[in-house]
C-alpha positions as a Markdown table, in Angstrom:
| # | Residue | x | y | z |
|---|---|---|---|---|
| 1 | Unk | 85.0 | -41.3 | -24.0 |
| 2 | Unk | 83.9 | -44.6 | -25.2 |
| 3 | Unk | 86.8 | -46.4 | -23.2 |
| 4 | Unk | 85.2 | -45.1 | -19.7 |
| 5 | Unk | 81.1 | -45.9 | -21.4 |
| 6 | Unk | 83.4 | -49.7 | -21.6 |
| 7 | Unk | 84.5 | -49.2 | -18.3 |
| 8 | Unk | 81.5 | -48.2 | -16.8 |
| 9 | Unk | 79.2 | -50.6 | -18.8 |
| 10 | Unk | 81.4 | -53.9 | -17.8 |
| 11 | Unk | 83.0 | -53.0 | -14.5 |
| 12 | Unk | 81.9 | -55.9 | -13.0 |
| 13 | Unk | 83.5 | -58.0 | -15.4 |
| 14 | Unk | 86.6 | -55.8 | -15.6 |
| 15 | Unk | 87.0 | -56.7 | -11.9 |
| 16 | Unk | 86.1 | -60.3 | -12.3 |
| 17 | Unk | 89.5 | -60.2 | -14.8 |
| 18 | Unk | 91.8 | -58.1 | -12.6 |
| 19 | Unk | 91.3 | -60.6 | -9.9 |
| 20 | Unk | 91.8 | -63.6 | -12.2 |
| 21 | Unk | 95.3 | -61.5 | -13.2 |
| 22 | Unk | 96.2 | -60.8 | -9.3 |
| 23 | Unk | 95.8 | -64.6 | -8.3 |
| 24 | Unk | 98.2 | -65.4 | -11.7 |
| 25 | Unk | 100.5 | -63.1 | -10.9 |
| 26 | Unk | 100.5 | -64.4 | -7.3 |
| 27 | Unk | 101.0 | -67.8 | -8.9 |
| 28 | Unk | 104.1 | -66.8 | -11.0 |
| 29 | Unk | 105.6 | -64.9 | -7.7 |
| 30 | Unk | 104.9 | -61.4 | -8.8 |
| 31 | Unk | 103.7 | -59.7 | -5.7 |
| 32 | Unk | 103.7 | -56.1 | -7.0 |
| 33 | Unk | 101.6 | -57.0 | -10.3 |
| 34 | Unk | 98.7 | -58.9 | -8.2 |
| 35 | Unk | 98.7 | -56.4 | -5.3 |
| 36 | Unk | 98.5 | -53.4 | -8.4 |
| 37 | Unk | 95.2 | -55.9 | -10.0 |
| 38 | Unk | 93.8 | -56.5 | -6.2 |
| 39 | Unk | 93.8 | -52.7 | -5.8 |
| 40 | Unk | 92.3 | -51.2 | -9.4 |
| 41 | Unk | 89.8 | -54.3 | -8.8 |
| 42 | Unk | 88.8 | -53.1 | -4.9 |
| 43 | Unk | 88.2 | -49.8 | -6.4 |
| 44 | Unk | 86.1 | -50.7 | -9.4 |
| 45 | Unk | 83.9 | -52.4 | -7.0 |
| 46 | Unk | 83.8 | -49.6 | -4.7 |
| 47 | Unk | 82.8 | -47.2 | -8.4 |
| 48 | Unk | 80.2 | -50.1 | -8.9 |
| 49 | Unk | 78.0 | -50.1 | -6.0 |
| 50 | Unk | 78.5 | -46.4 | -5.1 |
| 51 | Unk | 78.0 | -45.1 | -8.8 |
| 52 | Unk | 76.6 | -48.0 | -10.9 |
| 53 | Unk | 75.9 | -46.7 | -14.2 |
| 54 | Unk | 74.1 | -43.3 | -13.5 |
| 55 | Unk | 76.8 | -41.5 | -16.0 |
| 56 | Unk | 75.8 | -43.3 | -18.8 |
| 57 | Unk | 71.8 | -42.8 | -17.7 |
| 58 | Unk | 72.7 | -39.1 | -17.4 |
| 59 | Unk | 74.0 | -38.6 | -20.7 |
| 60 | Unk | 70.9 | -41.0 | -22.8 |
| 61 | Unk | 68.6 | -38.8 | -20.8 |
| 62 | Unk | 70.5 | -35.4 | -22.2 |
| 63 | Unk | 70.6 | -37.2 | -25.5 |
| 64 | Unk | 67.0 | -37.9 | -25.2 |
| 65 | Unk | 67.2 | -41.3 | -25.5 |
| 66 | Unk | 64.8 | -43.3 | -22.8 |
| 67 | Unk | 65.1 | -46.7 | -24.0 |
| 68 | Unk | 68.7 | -46.6 | -23.1 |
| 69 | Unk | 68.2 | -44.7 | -20.2 |
| 70 | Unk | 65.4 | -47.4 | -18.9 |
| 71 | Unk | 68.5 | -49.8 | -20.1 |
| 72 | Unk | 71.1 | -48.4 | -17.9 |
| 73 | Unk | 69.5 | -47.6 | -15.1 |
| 74 | Unk | 68.0 | -51.6 | -14.7 |
| 75 | Unk | 71.8 | -52.0 | -14.6 |
| 76 | Unk | 71.8 | -50.7 | -11.3 |
| 77 | Unk | 70.7 | -53.9 | -8.8 |
| 78 | Unk | 72.0 | -52.0 | -5.4 |
| 79 | Unk | 70.7 | -49.0 | -5.3 |
| 80 | Unk | 70.5 | -48.4 | -1.6 |
| 81 | Unk | 74.5 | -48.5 | -1.8 |
| 82 | Unk | 74.4 | -46.0 | -4.5 |
| 83 | Unk | 76.5 | -42.3 | -2.9 |
| 84 | Unk | 73.3 | -40.3 | -1.6 |
| 85 | Unk | 73.6 | -37.8 | -4.4 |
| 86 | Unk | 73.6 | -40.3 | -6.4 |
| 87 | Unk | 70.8 | -42.3 | -5.4 |
| 88 | Unk | 68.7 | -39.2 | -5.4 |
| 89 | Unk | 69.3 | -38.5 | -8.6 |
| 90 | Unk | 68.8 | -42.0 | -9.4 |
| 91 | Unk | 65.1 | -42.7 | -7.8 |
| 92 | Unk | 64.5 | -38.9 | -9.1 |
| 93 | Unk | 65.2 | -40.5 | -13.1 |
| 94 | Unk | 63.1 | -43.6 | -12.2 |
| 95 | Unk | 60.2 | -41.1 | -10.9 |
| 96 | Unk | 60.5 | -39.0 | -14.3 |
| 97 | Unk | 60.5 | -42.2 | -16.5 |
| 98 | Unk | 57.6 | -44.0 | -14.6 |
| 99 | Unk | 55.7 | -40.6 | -15.4 |
| 100 | Unk | 56.6 | -40.4 | -18.9 |
| 101 | Unk | 55.0 | -44.0 | -19.1 |
| 102 | Unk | 52.1 | -42.7 | -16.9 |
| 103 | Unk | 52.7 | -44.8 | -13.8 |
| 104 | Unk | 51.9 | -42.5 | -11.5 |
| 105 | Unk | 52.2 | -44.8 | -8.2 |
| 106 | Unk | 55.5 | -45.7 | -9.3 |
| 107 | Unk | 57.0 | -42.4 | -10.0 |
| 108 | Unk | 55.3 | -41.1 | -6.3 |
| 109 | Unk | 57.0 | -43.8 | -4.7 |
| 110 | Unk | 60.3 | -43.1 | -6.3 |
| 111 | Unk | 60.1 | -39.5 | -5.8 |
| 112 | Unk | 59.3 | -39.9 | -2.1 |
| 113 | Unk | 62.6 | -42.0 | -2.0 |
| 114 | Unk | 64.8 | -39.4 | -3.2 |
| 115 | Unk | 63.2 | -36.9 | -0.9 |
| 116 | Unk | 63.8 | -38.9 | 2.1 |
| 117 | Unk | 67.4 | -38.8 | 0.9 |
| 118 | Unk | 69.1 | -36.2 | 3.1 |
| 119 | Unk | 72.5 | -34.8 | 2.5 |
| 120 | Unk | 74.0 | -31.5 | 2.0 |
| 121 | Unk | 75.3 | -32.1 | -1.4 |
| 122 | Unk | 71.6 | -32.6 | -2.4 |
| 123 | Unk | 70.1 | -29.6 | -0.8 |
| 124 | Unk | 69.3 | -28.0 | -4.0 |
| 125 | Unk | 67.3 | -31.1 | -5.3 |
| 126 | Unk | 64.8 | -30.8 | -2.0 |
| 127 | Unk | 62.8 | -28.2 | -4.4 |
| 128 | Unk | 63.0 | -30.2 | -7.7 |
| 129 | Unk | 61.9 | -33.3 | -5.8 |
| 130 | Unk | 59.0 | -31.7 | -3.9 |
| 131 | Unk | 57.7 | -30.2 | -7.5 |
| 132 | Unk | 57.8 | -33.7 | -9.0 |
| 133 | Unk | 55.8 | -34.2 | -6.2 |
| 134 | Unk | 53.2 | -31.8 | -7.2 |
| 135 | Unk | 53.1 | -32.4 | -10.8 |
| 136 | Unk | 52.2 | -36.2 | -10.0 |
| 137 | Unk | 49.6 | -34.8 | -7.5 |
| 138 | Unk | 48.2 | -32.8 | -10.1 |
| 139 | Unk | 48.4 | -35.7 | -12.6 |
| 140 | Unk | 46.1 | -37.7 | -10.3 |
| 141 | Unk | 43.9 | -35.1 | -9.7 |
| 142 | Unk | 44.7 | -34.3 | -5.8 |
| 143 | Unk | 45.0 | -30.6 | -6.4 |
| 144 | Unk | 45.0 | -29.3 | -3.2 |
| 145 | Unk | 48.2 | -31.7 | -2.2 |
| 146 | Unk | 50.0 | -30.2 | -5.3 |
| 147 | Unk | 49.3 | -26.9 | -4.4 |
| 148 | Unk | 50.8 | -27.6 | -1.0 |
| 149 | Unk | 54.1 | -29.3 | -2.5 |
| 150 | Unk | 54.3 | -26.9 | -5.3 |
| 151 | Unk | 54.2 | -23.9 | -2.8 |
| 152 | Unk | 57.4 | -25.9 | -0.7 |
| 153 | Unk | 59.0 | -26.4 | -3.6 |
| 154 | Unk | 59.1 | -22.7 | -4.2 |
| 155 | Unk | 59.9 | -22.2 | -0.6 |
| 156 | Unk | 63.1 | -24.9 | -0.9 |
| 157 | Unk | 64.1 | -23.4 | -3.9 |
| 158 | Unk | 64.3 | -24.7 | -7.8 |
| 159 | Unk | 68.2 | -23.6 | -9.2 |
| 160 | Unk | 66.6 | -24.2 | -12.8 |
| 161 | Unk | 64.5 | -20.8 | -13.9 |
| 162 | Unk | 62.7 | -22.9 | -16.6 |
| 163 | Unk | 61.0 | -25.6 | -14.1 |
| 164 | Unk | 60.9 | -22.1 | -11.4 |
| 165 | Unk | 58.4 | -21.1 | -14.0 |
| 166 | Unk | 56.8 | -24.0 | -14.5 |
| 167 | Unk | 55.8 | -24.7 | -10.9 |
| 168 | Unk | 54.8 | -20.9 | -10.9 |
| 169 | Unk | 52.8 | -21.6 | -13.8 |
| 170 | Unk | 50.8 | -24.7 | -12.5 |
| 171 | Unk | 50.1 | -22.2 | -8.7 |
| 172 | Unk | 48.4 | -19.9 | -10.9 |
| 173 | Unk | 46.1 | -22.5 | -13.2 |
| 174 | Unk | 45.8 | -23.8 | -9.2 |
| 175 | Unk | 44.7 | -20.5 | -7.9 |
| 176 | Unk | 42.6 | -19.2 | -10.7 |
| 177 | Unk | 40.3 | -22.3 | -10.5 |
| 178 | Unk | 40.2 | -21.7 | -6.6 |
| 179 | Unk | 39.2 | -18.1 | -7.5 |
| 180 | Unk | 42.1 | -16.5 | -5.8 |
| 181 | Unk | 42.8 | -14.0 | -9.1 |
| 182 | Unk | 44.9 | -11.8 | -7.1 |
| 183 | Unk | 47.0 | -14.3 | -6.0 |
| 184 | Unk | 46.9 | -16.3 | -9.7 |
| 185 | Unk | 48.1 | -13.2 | -11.1 |
| 186 | Unk | 50.9 | -12.7 | -8.7 |
| 187 | Unk | 52.2 | -16.7 | -9.4 |
| 188 | Unk | 51.6 | -15.8 | -13.4 |
| 189 | Unk | 54.1 | -12.2 | -13.1 |
| 190 | Unk | 56.7 | -14.6 | -11.2 |
| 191 | Unk | 56.8 | -16.7 | -13.8 |
| 192 | Unk | 56.7 | -14.7 | -16.4 |
| 193 | Unk | 59.6 | -12.4 | -15.1 |
| 194 | Unk | 61.7 | -15.4 | -14.8 |
| 195 | Unk | 61.9 | -15.1 | -18.9 |
| 196 | Unk | 62.0 | -19.1 | -19.3 |
| 197 | Unk | 63.7 | -20.3 | -22.7 |
| 198 | Unk | 61.5 | -23.7 | -22.9 |
| 199 | Unk | 58.9 | -23.4 | -25.5 |
| 200 | Unk | 56.8 | -25.0 | -23.8 |
| 201 | Unk | 56.6 | -22.9 | -21.0 |
| 202 | Unk | 56.7 | -19.9 | -23.3 |
| 203 | Unk | 53.5 | -21.4 | -25.0 |
| 204 | Unk | 51.8 | -21.5 | -21.8 |
| 205 | Unk | 52.8 | -18.3 | -20.7 |
| 206 | Unk | 51.1 | -16.4 | -23.5 |
| 207 | Unk | 47.7 | -18.9 | -23.3 |
| 208 | Unk | 47.8 | -17.7 | -19.6 |
| 209 | Unk | 48.4 | -14.3 | -20.2 |
| 210 | Unk | 44.8 | -14.2 | -22.0 |
| 211 | Unk | 43.3 | -15.9 | -19.1 |
| 212 | Unk | 45.0 | -13.7 | -17.0 |
| 213 | Unk | 43.8 | -10.3 | -18.7 |
| 214 | Unk | 40.1 | -11.3 | -18.2 |
| 215 | Unk | 40.1 | -12.2 | -14.1 |
| 216 | Unk | 38.9 | -9.7 | -12.1 |
| 217 | Unk | 40.5 | -7.9 | -9.4 |
């Protein structure tokens, strides 16, 4: 794992070293070694542009190390050349990190870039992207747009149960504000039926349950 991390982080320097070794091999009349070096250099160059450091970014996010995740993200200089599913994940992570720093305009810009990427492999990310956009609109105070995007997200499909429950909870809140109590209760039931494990969502469910019991209809 340490070797893989080193290889990903210093891939560009390794490419340069491989090319130099290939040239030296040619000078000393060893074409087989030269072409092996050139081949590895070409493969590494393709991986550098098409995958970047996204594996390291995801590891840092999983570990909860935001600073390290940002460091690895900033190592990607040409995001438009990333393989489509990886590019979509890149923009989504950029959006998440921007939301964490409360830069909502940048968060929205990045999530919209992720949404524009059409790929069969990233099909199941559409719902998650739309949900993210809905949460951004909520933070901006654009409740109407947030409701539209969250409804689109649920329709598109959100693979993670906790995230889907969070989307239904937000829809429940929005409908309660609109005094559409019957619809609010339906959304709440859907969120509760998912039996989320996330402590924050569970806490929100318990808090919302008290409000739901006092709603008419």
